[in-house]
C-alpha positions as CSV (number, residue, x, y, z in Angstrom):
1,M,-84.6,-18.8,14.9
2,N,-84.8,-15.8,12.7
3,P,-81.3,-15.0,11.2
4,I,-81.5,-11.3,12.3
5,K,-82.3,-12.3,15.8
6,A,-79.6,-14.9,15.9
7,A,-77.0,-12.5,14.6
8,R,-78.1,-9.9,17.1
9,R,-77.9,-12.3,20.0
10,R,-74.5,-13.5,18.9
11,A,-73.4,-9.8,18.9
12,G,-74.7,-9.6,22.5
13,L,-77.1,-6.7,21.7
14,S,-80.7,-6.0,22.6
15,Q,-83.0,-4.7,19.9
16,W,-82.7,-1.2,21.4
17,E,-78.9,-1.4,21.5
18,L,-78.8,-2.4,17.8
19,A,-81.1,0.5,16.9
20,Q,-78.8,2.8,18.8
21,R,-75.7,1.4,17.1
22,L,-77.4,2.2,13.8
23,K,-77.9,5.8,15.0
24,N,-81.6,5.3,14.7
25,K,-81.5,4.8,11.0
26,I,-83.6,1.7,11.8
27,S,-86.0,1.7,14.7
28,Q,-86.3,-0.9,17.5
29,S,-89.9,-1.5,16.4
30,S,-88.7,-2.3,12.8
31,I,-86.1,-4.8,14.1
32,S,-88.8,-6.4,16.2
33,V,-91.2,-6.8,13.2
34,W,-88.4,-8.3,11.1
35,E,-87.4,-10.7,13.9
36,T,-90.9,-12.0,14.2
37,G,-90.9,-12.7,10.4
38,Y,-94.0,-10.7,9.6
39,R,-92.0,-8.4,7.3
40,Q,-88.6,-8.5,5.7
41,P,-86.1,-5.7,5.6
42,G,-85.3,-4.1,2.2
43,P,-81.8,-4.3,0.7
44,E,-80.6,-1.0,2.3
45,Q,-81.8,-2.1,5.7
46,V,-80.1,-5.5,5.3
47,A,-76.8,-3.8,4.4
48,L,-77.1,-1.5,7.5
49,L,-77.9,-4.4,9.8
50,A,-75.1,-6.6,8.4
51,S,-72.6,-3.8,8.9
52,A,-73.7,-3.2,12.5
53,L,-73.7,-6.9,13.3
54,G,-70.4,-7.7,11.5
55,V,-71.9,-10.3,9.2
56,E,-72.5,-10.8,5.5
57,P,-75.9,-9.5,4.3
58,A,-76.8,-13.0,3.0
59,E,-76.6,-14.3,6.5
60,L,-79.6,-12.1,7.5
61,L,-81.9,-13.2,4.7
62,E,-84.8,-15.4,5.8
63,K,-85.0,-18.6,3.8
64,N,-88.6,-19.3,4.8
65,P,-90.4,-16.1,5.8
66,R,-93.4,-16.5,8.0
67,R,-96.6,-15.8,6.2
68,R,-99.7,-14.7,7.9
69,E,-102.3,-17.4,7.6
70,T,-105.7,-16.4,6.6
71,R,-108.7,-18.4,7.7
72,A,-111.6,-19.0,5.5
73,S,-114.9,-18.0,7.1
């Protein structure tokens, strides 16, 4: 499971609730994209997320980010 999603679930928050906790500095749609692994948050976003979730920033960093596979035609 994605570390951002895991930390959010441990905190008992929905994506919307997390975005509200962050006073909309990070949108619910950004959280969704990061949790699916298609994009990674920048250092500032990681720091905000970590603070809101009560974890260390390193806990939110994806070790093996998902990469979009391209198919040869």
